N, C-alpha and C positions, 0 to 999 in steps of 0.2 A: 733741684739738684742736677748738676751737669754730670755727664758720664765721666769726663776728665777735662782738666783745664785745656783750653784751646781746641776742644772737639765741638764742631758745629753739628748738633743732632740732626739738623735739616739736611745735611749732606750725607748722612748715613743711610744706606739703602736697606731694604728689608732683607736682602740676601746677605749683607754684611752682618746684620743683627742676628740672623739665623745661623750664620757661621760661628759667631761667638757663642751663642746658646748651644749649638751642637757640640762644640769643643768642650763645653762645661757640663754636658749631660742634662741640659734644661729643656723644658717644653718649647716647641717651635711654633705653636699655634697662636693666633691672635693678630690684631692689627699692629701697625708699626708702633703706635704709642704703647700698646700692651707689651710688645717685645722690648722696647726701650725701658719701660718700667721694670720688667723682669731682669734686664741687664743691670740696671741701677741697684736693685735689691741684692743681686748676686755680688756685685762689687762691694757694697756696704757689708754684706755678710762676710766676705773674704777678708776685708780690712779689719773688721771687729774681731774675727777669730785670730788674725795675725797679731794684733795688738794684745789680745788676751793671752795668747800663747807666750809671747815674749815678756809680758809683764809678770808672769808667774813662773817663768822658766829661768834659763841661765842668766838673763839680764837682771832679774830680781836679785839673784845671788850676787852678781857683781855690784849692784847698788848697795847691798848689805855690806859687802867686803870693803867698798870704797868709803862707806860712811864711818868707818873706824869702830864699828860695834863689835 
């Protein structure tokens, strides 16, 4: 899994990884590969919660409304 399209993980420094982790309240310890894995897991968690929130929230109601039911 890539962190994001167009992001070359080899060019990310440990300091950039730690800055992301610090901003999101995540642990800062580990090797660069551990930090990258932690970032990937966090991004996936955020995405899944975002999708879950909107699939059961207002957009689910709009889908119901637009379906003519």
